[in-house]
N, C-alpha and C positions, 0 to 999 in steps of 0.2 A: 523287267526281271524275267521275265519264261525264258526272254530269250537269253539271259544269261544261264540260267540258268541248261538250259537244255546246247545251247557252246560245252560248259560243263561235262553234262554227258559226256556226250560225244571225244572231247581233248581227253576222259577218263578209261571212257571202253579200249584201247587196248591195254591200259596196263589193266584193266581189272580183269581181264581174259588169257594174262598172259599166262604162258603157261615152266615147265619149268623142265632140264632133259639132261642125263648125267651121262659125261663120256669114260670108261677107270682104264688101267691098264689088263685088269682080266675079264674087261668088255668083249662086245659082239654087237660088234655090223646088224645080225637079224633080231638084233634083240631091243626090245618097246625105250628104253633108255628111262626106264623110271629110276629111282636111284637103287633097285633091287634086281634093275637088270642093265643095269648099263653098256652107252656104246659102245665102240669098239675106239674110233676114228671123231676126231671137228668134222671133219669133212661129211661124214656119212647126217653127224647131226644138226649145218644146216640142210640140207635136207627138208627135215620137218619145223622150222621153226617162220615166223613166224613174226614183226615186229614186237618186239616185248617179250618179246623170250632168252626164257637163257639158259646155255649154258655149263652148267658148274664139272666139271677136270678134276677128275681125283688129281691124290698125290701122287707120285710113286714112277716106275723107270715106264716110258712111252720109246720102246726101242721097235723106229721103224727099217721096217723092210724098204726092201731094193727095189721091191717093188708099189712100192705107196708113193704110183703118184699120178694124181686127179686126172693134170691135167699134159697139156707139149702143144706148144702154142710154137711158131717158128722155134731160133734155137735154146726158149726155155723153156727146165721142167719147175712143176710148181706140185709141189706133196700136197700142201694142203690150197687150194683157192675160192677166197672166199668172195665170193657178187649177189649175195643177198643177203639186201640193204633192211638199218631199220629207220623211225621215223623220228624227222626231234623233238618229241613227247613220247617216245618208244623203240631205247636204239636194244639193235640188236646186242649180249653180252654174250662177250668167251672171257668165261674165270673158274679163277684157281678155285678148291672149291679152301672156304676157311679157312685159316691154321697149317694144309696143307703146298706141297714145293712140282707141280705135273713136271718135269722131266721128258722130254724133247731131241733121244737121242742120233745126228743121221748121219752116222759113220760111215751105213755103209747103204746111201744111199751114192755111189756114183753111172748118171749115168752116163756111158760114152759120149760123145762131142753136143750133151748139155750143160748151162747153165746155171744152176741150183738155186731156186727156192723153196723154201721149208715154211711159209706162210706168203700165200701175197692177198690180197688187201682190196679187194675194186670197189666190196662193200658201199652206203655208206655207212651213219650216225649206228657206228659199230664202239665198243666195249672190253679194249683184250685185257687181262691184266693174270696177272703172275705168273709166268708162264713162263719157265727155264729151258738155253735153247743152247746147245752144244755137237758137236760134234759135222755139221755142214762140212760138203765136201765139192776141193773143186778138182775139176776132167778134161777141159780145154787146157793146152797144152801155149795158149797163139797170148793176147790179151784181148782176158772179162775178167767177169765174177760175176761169185755170188751171192745170195742175203739167204737170212736166215729170214728177216720179214722184206716183203716189197711193200709200200707205202703209193698206191694211188687215188684211192676214196677221197672221200671230205667227211666232213666233223666226223674226227673217229680220231678214241682214246687208245692212247697206248701207257700200258699203268704196270711199275713192276719188270718188267719185264729183264729175266740175267739171260744178258749173251755171249756165251764165251767156252775161249776153245773152241771158232769155229774156224778151220777156208775161208768162213765169207764171211761180209762186215755184214752185222750188228741187225742193223734198222736201215732204209733205205730212200727214202720217200719224191716223186720226181712226178710227173703228171700234169692234168692240172686240178689233183685235190685242195683243196685248202682246207683251212679254220684246224687244223688236225694238233690235234694233246698229245706232245713229248713225255709225257710225268713218272722220272724217279724209276728210269731204266739205266741199265746199266747197263756199258758193251769191253770189252773186257781181252786181254791175250789172242784176238781172231788176229791171224798172221795166213798170209796166202803165200806159198811154199812149191806151188807148182807150175802157176802164168807167168808166160814175160821172162820165158827162163828162170825160174827157179826166185825169179826176185821180189812175192809178194806185190 
């Protein structure tokens, strides 16, 4: 009985000490990430996270500036690069604040010669919910693609994502990632009019 109790304590330790952070259109990445002092970017929030933590993303327009690129690798430019993982009992959550819609507009992000990715998801045991993405660009005129969400991890949940009016693909999953759930996501009016001689 003692062993079972200890196991129960260990399994629930991560969630018992989980933290909540906030991102908002009026935020600043020098803030602490509280509700009254929100961060500006999901990328900055990830630096603070541990398994079991949640980032609430407040509603409103996030007009992503042209220089907001977290990482460049080979021919890819990743605006947000999520490579921190949760655990089976303590996911990392990136959730729209209840009742609000965070809208990310990437129309100003046009790095020449790069395939643009709004959210590169490399980590595991992540839950992303309730985000809207528009304006993702394609800048290469030969054979190419850009992506709103590019999924490489495992055991992740992509829920209630609204991906529309982009030149990019809504969601692409590849790599060795397994056991991912894509739940009630909508992708529409996405058309690449730039690459392959404007054939899309």
